[in-house]
TORKOL-4160 file (C-alpha; in steps of 0.2 Angstrom, whole numbers, padded with zeros to 4 digits, m for minus):
135
<pt num="1" X="m0014" Y="m0137" Z="0012"/>
<pt num="2" X="m0020" Y="m0124" Z="0001"/>
<pt num="3" X="m0030" Y="m0108" Z="0006"/>
<pt num="4" X="m0044" Y="m0100" Z="m0003"/>
<pt num="5" X="m0031" Y="m0091" Z="m0015"/>
<pt num="6" X="m0025" Y="m0108" Z="m0021"/>
<pt num="7" X="m0009" Y="m0106" Z="m0013"/>
<pt num="8" X="0000" Y="m0114" Z="0003"/>
<pt num="9" X="m0006" Y="m0104" Z="0018"/>
<pt num="10" X="0013" Y="m0100" Z="0023"/>
<pt num="11" X="0016" Y="m0094" Z="0005"/>
<pt num="12" X="0000" Y="m0083" Z="0004"/>
<pt num="13" X="0000" Y="m0064" Z="0007"/>
<pt num="14" X="m0017" Y="m0063" Z="0011"/>
<pt num="15" X="m0020" Y="m0078" Z="0023"/>
<pt num="16" X="m0002" Y="m0082" Z="0029"/>
<pt num="17" X="0005" Y="m0075" Z="0046"/>
<pt num="18" X="0022" Y="m0076" Z="0040"/>
<pt num="19" X="0020" Y="m0060" Z="0030"/>
<pt num="20" X="0022" Y="m0042" Z="0037"/>
<pt num="21" X="0013" Y="m0025" Z="0034"/>
<pt num="22" X="0027" Y="m0023" Z="0020"/>
<pt num="23" X="0020" Y="m0037" Z="0010"/>
<pt num="24" X="0036" Y="m0048" Z="0012"/>
<pt num="25" X="0040" Y="m0064" Z="0022"/>
<pt num="26" X="0043" Y="m0058" Z="0039"/>
<pt num="27" X="0060" Y="m0068" Z="0040"/>
<pt num="28" X="0067" Y="m0058" Z="0025"/>
<pt num="29" X="0060" Y="m0041" Z="0028"/>
<pt num="30" X="0073" Y="m0027" Z="0030"/>
<pt num="31" X="0060" Y="m0015" Z="0037"/>
<pt num="32" X="0056" Y="m0027" Z="0050"/>
<pt num="33" X="0074" Y="m0030" Z="0055"/>
<pt num="34" X="0080" Y="m0044" Z="0044"/>
<pt num="35" X="0100" Y="m0042" Z="0042"/>
<pt num="36" X="0108" Y="m0054" Z="0031"/>
<pt num="37" X="0127" Y="m0056" Z="0034"/>
<pt num="38" X="0135" Y="m0040" Z="0028"/>
<pt num="39" X="0152" Y="m0033" Z="0025"/>
<pt num="40" X="0159" Y="m0016" Z="0030"/>
<pt num="41" X="0154" Y="m0012" Z="0012"/>
<pt num="42" X="0136" Y="m0015" Z="0015"/>
<pt num="43" X="0135" Y="m0030" Z="0003"/>
<pt num="44" X="0132" Y="m0048" Z="0007"/>
<pt num="45" X="0149" Y="m0055" Z="0013"/>
<pt num="46" X="0150" Y="m0070" Z="0002"/>
<pt num="47" X="0148" Y="m0059" Z="m0014"/>
<pt num="48" X="0158" Y="m0044" Z="m0009"/>
<pt num="49" X="0172" Y="m0041" Z="m0022"/>
<pt num="50" X="0182" Y="m0029" Z="m0010"/>
<pt num="51" X="0182" Y="m0042" Z="0004"/>
<pt num="52" X="0186" Y="m0057" Z="m0007"/>
<pt num="53" X="0170" Y="m0066" Z="m0002"/>
<pt num="54" X="0168" Y="m0085" Z="m0004"/>
<pt num="55" X="0158" Y="m0083" Z="m0020"/>
<pt num="56" X="0172" Y="m0073" Z="m0028"/>
<pt num="57" X="0186" Y="m0081" Z="m0038"/>
<pt num="58" X="0203" Y="m0076" Z="m0042"/>
<pt num="59" X="0198" Y="m0066" Z="m0057"/>
<pt num="60" X="0187" Y="m0055" Z="m0047"/>
<pt num="61" X="0171" Y="m0062" Z="m0053"/>
<pt num="62" X="0157" Y="m0072" Z="m0047"/>
<pt num="63" X="0163" Y="m0090" Z="m0047"/>
<pt num="64" X="0146" Y="m0096" Z="m0054"/>
<pt num="65" X="0148" Y="m0085" Z="m0070"/>
<pt num="66" X="0168" Y="m0085" Z="m0072"/>
<pt num="67" X="0173" Y="m0092" Z="m0089"/>
<pt num="68" X="0191" Y="m0092" Z="m0085"/>
<pt num="69" X="0189" Y="m0104" Z="m0069"/>
<pt num="70" X="0183" Y="m0118" Z="m0080"/>
<pt num="71" X="0165" Y="m0113" Z="m0082"/>
<pt num="72" X="0155" Y="m0111" Z="m0067"/>
<pt num="73" X="0138" Y="m0118" Z="m0063"/>
<pt num="74" X="0130" Y="m0104" Z="m0073"/>
<pt num="75" X="0140" Y="m0107" Z="m0089"/>
<pt num="76" X="0133" Y="m0117" Z="m0104"/>
<pt num="77" X="0143" Y="m0128" Z="m0116"/>
<pt num="78" X="0144" Y="m0113" Z="m0128"/>
<pt num="79" X="0153" Y="m0102" Z="m0115"/>
<pt num="80" X="0138" Y="m0091" Z="m0111"/>
<pt num="81" X="0129" Y="m0087" Z="m0096"/>
<pt num="82" X="0115" Y="m0100" Z="m0097"/>
<pt num="83" X="0100" Y="m0089" Z="m0096"/>
<pt num="84" X="0106" Y="m0079" Z="m0110"/>
<pt num="85" X="0112" Y="m0092" Z="m0122"/>
<pt num="86" X="0103" Y="m0091" Z="m0139"/>
<pt num="87" X="0111" Y="m0107" Z="m0145"/>
<pt num="88" X="0104" Y="m0116" Z="m0132"/>
<pt num="89" X="0086" Y="m0110" Z="m0135"/>
<pt num="90" X="0084" Y="m0108" Z="m0118"/>
<pt num="91" X="0066" Y="m0105" Z="m0112"/>
<pt num="92" X="0072" Y="m0087" Z="m0107"/>
<pt num="93" X="0075" Y="m0083" Z="m0125"/>
<pt num="94" X="0060" Y="m0079" Z="m0136"/>
<pt num="95" X="0058" Y="m0080" Z="m0156"/>
<pt num="96" X="0063" Y="m0061" Z="m0156"/>
<pt num="97" X="0081" Y="m0065" Z="m0148"/>
<pt num="98" X="0076" Y="m0055" Z="m0132"/>
<pt num="99" X="0072" Y="m0062" Z="m0114"/>
<pt num="100" X="0054" Y="m0069" Z="m0115"/>
<pt num="101" X="0050" Y="m0060" Z="m0099"/>
<pt num="102" X="0055" Y="m0043" Z="m0106"/>
<pt num="103" X="0049" Y="m0045" Z="m0124"/>
<pt num="104" X="0035" Y="m0033" Z="m0128"/>
<pt num="105" X="0030" Y="m0042" Z="m0144"/>
<pt num="106" X="0027" Y="m0059" Z="m0134"/>
<pt num="107" X="0019" Y="m0049" Z="m0119"/>
<pt num="108" X="0031" Y="m0055" Z="m0106"/>
<pt num="109" X="0027" Y="m0055" Z="m0088"/>
<pt num="110" X="0039" Y="m0040" Z="m0084"/>
<pt num="111" X="0029" Y="m0029" Z="m0097"/>
<pt num="112" X="0016" Y="m0018" Z="m0090"/>
<pt num="113" X="m0001" Y="m0014" Z="m0097"/>
<pt num="114" X="0007" Y="0002" Z="m0102"/>
<pt num="115" X="0018" Y="m0008" Z="m0114"/>
<pt num="116" X="0034" Y="m0003" Z="m0103"/>
<pt num="117" X="0045" Y="m0014" Z="m0091"/>
<pt num="118" X="0035" Y="m0014" Z="m0075"/>
<pt num="119" X="0051" Y="m0008" Z="m0065"/>
<pt num="120" X="0053" Y="0007" Z="m0076"/>
<pt num="121" X="0034" Y="0012" Z="m0078"/>
<pt num="122" X="0030" Y="0028" Z="m0067"/>
<pt num="123" X="0011" Y="0025" Z="m0068"/>
<pt num="124" X="0013" Y="0007" Z="m0062"/>
<pt num="125" X="0023" Y="0013" Z="m0048"/>
<pt num="126" X="0011" Y="0026" Z="m0043"/>
<pt num="127" X="m0003" Y="0013" Z="m0044"/>
<pt num="128" X="0006" Y="0000" Z="m0033"/>
<pt num="129" X="0009" Y="0014" Z="m0020"/>
<pt num="130" X="m0009" Y="0020" Z="m0019"/>
<pt num="131" X="m0015" Y="0001" Z="m0019"/>
<pt num="132" X="m0003" Y="m0002" Z="m0004"/>
<pt num="133" X="m0012" Y="0010" Z="0007"/>
<pt num="134" X="m0029" Y="0004" Z="0001"/>
<pt num="135" X="m0025" Y="m0014" Z="0008"/>
């Protein structure tokens, strides 16, 4: 069932009860107490290189992207990481040979109105911080 914001009620930040005051799903909010399985190195246990987690191969890489192990699930037929393979003409790569989401010329979703990457734009961070208090 969709809410007035055209989302499922459980996935809506405005209608859903499953979101906390930090605008995250309650069950995944670190500030509200969510604690995934962590190792002594404060990493997710399965991905810890030092602990040899279950998702780390004998070459000390993530299994999904290890080319030497016979190509993990994230390796394409051209022996590249799928999301970055230009030969596959993946939807992630634009005509400018960049990630589509980060391409300024394509107006990617990670580019802010100030023509910078959203995560690196000081103006956007300040605006987001101010808006979080206004909600």
